PAVEX-528205 format. One record per residue (C-alpha): residue number from 1; residue in one letter; x, y, z. Coordinates in steps of 0.25 Angstrom, whole numbers. Each point is the difference from the previous one (the first is absolute). Layout:
     k   r    east   north      up
   NUM   a       X       Y       Z
...
END
This chain:
     k   r    east   north      up
     1   m     -68    -602      95
     2   g       9      -8       9
     3   k      -8     -13      -1
     4   q       0       1     -15
     5   l      15       1       0
     6   e       1     -12       8
     7   k      -7      -8     -10
     8   q       9       4     -12
     9   s      13      -7      -4
    10   p      14       7       3
    11   e       1       3     -15
    12   a     -13       7       0
    13   l       3       9      11
    14   d      10       7      -8
    15   d     -11       5      -9
    16   v      -9       5      12
    17   e       0      15       3
    18   v       0       3      14
    19   d      -5      14       4
    20   p      11       7       8
    21   l      -4       2      15
    22   p      -5      14       2
    23   a       6       9      10
    24   s      -8      -1      13
    25   t       1       0      15
    26   e       4     -13       8
    27   k     -14      -3       4
    28   d      -5       0     -15
    29   i      12      -9      -3
    30   a      -4      -9      11
    31   q     -15      -1      -4
    32   q       4      -4     -14
    33   k       9     -11       5
    34   n     -10      -4      11
    35   r      11       2      10
    36   d       3      11      10
    37   y       9      12      -1
    38   a      12      -9       3
    39   g      -3     -11      -9
    40   a      -6     -10      11
    41   a     -12      -8      -3
    42   a      -9      -8       9
    43   k       2     -15       1
    44   t     -10      -8      -8
    45   d       7     -14      -1
    46   p      -7      -9      10
    47   k      13      -8       2
    48   e       8      13       3
    49   i     -11       4      10
    50   k       0     -13       7
    51   l      15       0       1
    52   v       0      14       6
    53   r     -10      -4      11
    54   k       8     -12       3
    55   l      13       8       1
    56   d      -7      10       9
    57   r      -6     -11       9
    58   r      14      -6       2
    59   i       9      12       1
    60   m      -8      11       6
    61   p      -3      -6      14
    62   t      15      -4       1
    63   l       5      14      -3
    64   f     -11       7       8
    65   a       4      -8      12
    66   m      15       3      -2
    67   y      -2      14      -3
    68   f     -10       2      12
    69   l      11      -6       9
    70   n      10       8      -6
    71   y      -7      13       5
    72   v      -4      -7      13
    73   d      14      -3       4
    74   r       5      14      -5
    75   n     -11       7       9
    76   t       4      -8      12
    77   l      10      11       5
    78   a     -12      10      -1
    79   q      -8      -8       9
    80   a      11      -4      10
    81   r       3      14       2
    82   l     -13       1       8
    83   n       4     -12       9
    84   g      12       6       6
    85   l      10      -4     -11
    86   e       8      13       1
    87   k       0       0      15
    88   e       5     -14       1
    89   l      11       2     -10
    90   g       4      13       5
    91   m      -4       8     -12
    92   h      -1      15       0
    93   g      -1      12      -9
    94   t       0      -4     -14
    95   q       5     -14       2
    96   f     -13      -6      -4
    97   n      -1       8     -12
    98   t      14      -5      -4
    99   t      -4     -14       3
   100   i     -11       2     -10
   101   s       9       5     -10
   102   i      10     -11       1
   103   l     -11     -10      -3
   104   f      -1       5     -14
   105   v      15       2      -3
   106   g       0     -15      -3
   107   y     -10       2     -10
   108   v       7      11      -7
   109   l      14      -8       0
   110   t      -5     -13      -5
   111   q     -13       1      -8
   112   v       6       3     -13
   113   p      11     -12       0
   114   s     -11      -9       6
   115   n     -10       3     -11
   116   m      11      -2     -10
   117   l       3     -14       6
   118   i     -14      -4       1
   119   t       0       0     -16
   120   r      10     -12       2
   121   v      -5      -7      12
   122   p     -14      -7       1
   123   p      -9      11       7
   124   s      -7     -11       8
   125   i      13      -4       6
   126   y       6      14       1
   127   m     -12       7       6
   128   s      -3     -11      10
   129   t      14      -1       5
   130   w       2      15       3
   131   m     -14       0       6
   132   v       4     -12      10
   133   i      13       8       3
   134   w      -8      12       3
   135   a      -9      -8       9
   136   i      11      -5       8
   137   v       6      14       2
   138   s     -14       5       4
   139   a      -3     -11       9
   140   t      13       1       8
   141   g       2      15       0
   142   v     -79      12     -25
   143   s      15       5       6
   144   g      -7       9      10
   145   l      -9     -11       4
   146   i      11     -10       2
   147   a       8      10       8
   148   a     -12       4       9
   149   g      -3     -15       3
   150   v      15      -3       2
   151   f       2      12       9
   152   y     -13      -3       8
   153   g       2     -15       2
   154   l      15      -3      -1
   155   d       7      12       6
   156   h      11      -6      10
   157   v      -5     -14      -2
   158   k      12      -9       2
   159   g       8      13       4
   160   i      -1       5     -15
   161   s      -5      14      -3
   162   g     -13       1      -9
   163   w       8       7     -11
   164   r      10     -12       0
   165   w     -12     -10      -1
   166   l      -5       8     -12
   167   f      13      -2      -8
   168   i       0     -15       4
   169   i     -14      -3      -4
   170   e       0       8     -13
   171   g      14      -6      -4
   172   c      -5     -14       2
   173   t     -13       3      -9
   174   t       9       6     -11
   175   a       9     -13       0
   176   v     -13      -9      -2
   177   v      -4       8     -12
   178   a      14       1      -5
   179   l       1     -15       0
   180   a     -13      -2      -8
   181   g       5      10     -10
   182   y      10     -11      -5
   183   w     -11      -8      -5
   184   l     -11      10      -3
   185   l       8      11      -8
   186   p       3      -2     -15
   187   d      13       3      -7
   188   t      -2       3     -14
   189   p     -12      -3      -9
   190   t       8     -11      -7
   191   t       4      -7      12
   192   t     -12       1       9
   193   r      -3     -14       6
   194   w     -15       2       1
   195   l      -2       5     -14
   196   n      -2     -10     -12
   197   m       8       2     -13
   198   d     -11       8      -7
   199   e      -2       9      12
   200   r      15       2       1
   201   e       1       4     -15
   202   l     -12      10       2
   203   a       6       6      12
   204   h      13       2      -6
   205   e      -7       6     -12
   206   r      -7      10       9
   207   v      13       5       6
   208   e       6       2     -14
   209   r     -12       7      -5
   210   d       0      10      11
   211   k      14       5      -2
   212   m       3      14      -5
   213   g      10      -1     -11
   214   e       7     -12      -7
   215   p       1     -12       9
   216   e      15      -3       3
   217   q       9      -7      10
   218   a      10       8       8
   219   s      10      -3      11
   220   m      -2       5      14
   221   m      10      12      -2
   222   e      -6       3     -13
   223   g     -14       1       7
   224   l       6      10      10
   225   r       6       8     -11
   226   q     -13       0      -8
   227   a      -7       5      13
   228   c      10      11       3
   229   r       0       6     -14
   230   d     -15       1       0
   231   k      -3      14       5
   232   r     -14      -5       4
   233   t       6     -10      10
   234   w       4      12       8
   235   i     -13       7      -1
   236   f      -7     -12       6
   237   c      11      -1      11
   238   l      -4      15       3
   239   m     -15      -3       0
   240   q       1     -12       9
   241   n      10       7       9
   242   f      -9      12       2
   243   h     -12     -10       2
   244   l       6      -8      10
   245   s       6      12       7
   246   a     -14       4       2
   247   c      -3     -14       6
   248   g      11       2      10
   249   f     -11       2      11
   250   n      -2     -15      -1
   251   s      11      -2      10
   252   f      -5      11      10
   253   f     -15      -3      -2
   254   p      -3      -6      13
   255   t       8      11       7
   256   v      -9      10      -8
   257   v     -13      -7       4
   258   r       5       0      14
   259   t      -1      15       0
   260   i     -15      -2       0
   261   g       1      -4      15
   262   f      -3     -14       1
   263   d       8     -11       7
   264   t      10     -10      -7
   265   t     -10     -11      -3
   266   i     -11       9      -5
   267   t      10       8      -8
   268   l       5     -12      -7
   269   l     -14      -5      -3
   270   l      -3      14      -6
   271   t      11      -1     -10
   272   c      -7     -12      -7
   273   p     -12       6      -6
   274   p       7      11      -8
   275   f       9     -11      -6
   276   i     -11      -9      -3
   277   f      -7      11      -8
   278   a      14       4      -6
   279   g       2     -15      -5
   280   a     -14       0      -6
   281   a       3      13      -7
   282   g      13      -5      -6
   283   i      -7     -12      -6
   284   l     -11       9      -6
   285   f      10       9      -6
   286   g       9     -11      -5
   287   y     -12      -7      -7
   288   s      -6      13      -5
   289   s      14       4      -6
   290   g       2     -13      -7
   291   r     -15      -1      -4
   292   f       1      14      -7
   293   h      15       0      -3
   294   e       2      13       6
   295   r      11       4      10
   296   t       1      15       1
   297   w     -14       4       5
   298   h       0     -12      10
   299   i      13       5       6
   300   t      -4      15       0
   301   t     -14      -4       7
   302   g       6      -9      10
   303   l      11       9       5
   304   a      -9      12      -1
   305   i      -9      -7      11
   306   a      13      -2       8
   307   i       4      14      -1
   308   i     -14       4       6
   309   g       1     -10      11
   310   f      14       5       4
   311   v      -5      15       0
   312   i     -12      -4       9
   313   a       9      -8       9
   314   a      10      12       2
   315   c     -11      10       2
   316   t      -7      -6      11
   317   l       2      -8      14
   318   n     -15      -2       1
   319   t      -2     -15       3
   320   a     -10      -3     -11
   321   g       6       9     -10
   322   r      14      -6       1
   323   y      -5     -14       0
   324   i      -8       3     -12
   325   a      13       5      -7
   326   c       7     -13       4
   327   f     -10      -7      -9
   328   i       1      10     -11
   329   f      15       1      -2
   330   p       3     -15       0
   331   i     -11      -3     -10
   332   g       6      10     -10
   333   a      15      -3       3
   334   y      -1     -15      -1
   335   s     -10       0     -12
   336   v      10       3     -11
   337   n      12      -9       4
   338   s      -4     -12     -10
   339   v      -4      11     -10
   340   i      14       6       0
   341   i       8     -14       0
   342   g      -9      -6     -11
   343   w       2      13      -8
   344   a      15      -1       1
   345   s       0     -15      -3
   346   s      -9       1     -12
   347   t       7      12      -6
   348   l      14      -5       1
   349   s      -1     -15      -2
   350   q       8      -2     -13
   351   t       8     -11       6
   352   r      -2      -9      13
   353   e      13       5       5
   354   k      -3      15      -2
   355   r     -14      -2       6
   356   a       6      -6      12
   357   v      10      11       2
   358   i     -11      10      -2
   359   l      -8      -5      11
   360   a      11      -1       9
   361   m       5      14      -3
   362   t     -14       6       1
   363   n      -2      -7      14
   364   v      14       5       4
   365   g      -4      14      -3
   366   g     -12      -2       8
   367   q       8      -6      12
   368   i       9      12       0
   369   g     -12       8       4
   370   y      -2      -8      12
   371   i      14       2       5
   372   y       0      15       0
   373   g     -15       1       2
   374   a       2      -6      14
   375   y       6      13       5
   376   v     -12       9      -3
   377   w      -8      -6      11
   378   p       8       4      12
   379   d      -5      -1      14
   380   y       1      15       3
   381   d     -10       2     -11
   382   s     -11      -8       8
   383   p     -12       0       1
   384   r      -3       8     -13
   385   y      12      -6      -8
   386   g      -2      12     -10
   387   i      14      -3      -6
   388   g      -3     -14      -3
   389   f     -14       3      -6
   390   g       5      12      -8
   391   s      11      -7      -6
   392   s      -8     -12      -3
   393   a     -10       9      -8
   394   g      12       7      -7
   395   f       5     -14      -4
   396   a     -13      -5      -5
   397   l      -1      13      -9
   398   c      13      -3      -6
   399   s      -4     -14      -3
   400   i     -12       5      -8
   401   c       9       9      -8
   402   c       9     -11      -4
   403   a     -12      -8      -4
   404   w      -4      11     -10
   405   w      14       2      -4
   406   m       0     -15      -4
   407   r     -13       1      -7
   408   i       5      12      -9
   409   l      13      -9      -4
   410   l      -8     -12      -3
   411   k     -11       8      -9
   412   r      12       5      -8
   413   e       6     -14      -1
   414   n     -13      -5      -5
   415   k      -1      10     -10
   416   r      13      -3      -5
   417   l      -3     -15      -1
   418   r     -13       3      -8
   419   e       8       8     -10
   420   s      10     -11      -2
   421   n      -9     -12       0
   422   g     -12       6      -7
   423   s     -12     -10       1
   424   e       8     -12       5
   425   l      -6      -5      13
   426   i      10       1      11
   427   n      -1       3      15
   428   y       1      15       4
   429   y       4       5      14
   430   g     -11       1      10
   431   y      -2      13       9
END
């Protein structure tokens, strides 16, 4: 029927009777339109497929390196603790926990205004500049493998402690990648230097096509107001807060692994395999979630795995049992981060300004979890760390509940959109 309509003149269309769309489930509608339940369709245009591959080749390696070093640098404190940082700086009691909390206060205070500003400043300049500044601070002021090598080979070289060398080396590496970012990172589809005019137009069209709602322009403050007025923003903030609270073990992971009973070098080496598997799980879950356009069950599955790992770790001090648990809970906890962030971005992307604020607020919600989460791993709870593992399991369960809450809201919104738009082809919310 659709092909016949395309061949007729506009005047003839007035005489054509179109059968009303029968009531059916989302899957039935998707099958009729050759789209999934949210209105998404697979790419078939060779030019678009070629463009996406080109973007991936240029953008992904750079962002991977920047994000990798972000985590490496943030984890430096956790490794430095095993090399006498607390003793050399005279820390005692919960002062190390407070240090971990303070690290994330900056995220909470500046991330929203920072993301508002990045909609007005070229991202290649903005991100790279702040990365250079962070590198300078880090240098003057894989992770486990780096730390193990540094502590073993550079401890007290030139009269500098191994943990200080760790900050210097990682800071210098970060600076090199940041400088490369000025050239490698794109800004907007229409201004990217290494795209030709046709590719720029197609890339811009893809961005506009993926928006939910009518495309529009907004000021930075309007983007903030839009984000704050949308109740779904706060659900995503809660979801990420509980999720990253469950990931609070990260800053104490070497300390937990040390309870198995090995020396500092072996302990740091043992922290690497769990995170390698966790990274692989994160890539797998992110790909699967995008491939099948599904969020809720991915989050539920990943965090359920984490809960199992937390429970095992809290219930045993057996060397093999605890180390196996140290594989399970990082794999589950870190498998869903990209799923949550991607879900928030695709759901609340009516304007560029709103999307930027949403991502910042979601991350801020998560970082707050790191602030108070640092205090559920007190030294006096060693070696079992029942408080930390029990709290982390509870946080993971709460994040799962938020995911299902969001799913219910989006299904209702999709129903309302179908009723108001009838058979018109539009994007629906993915869940």
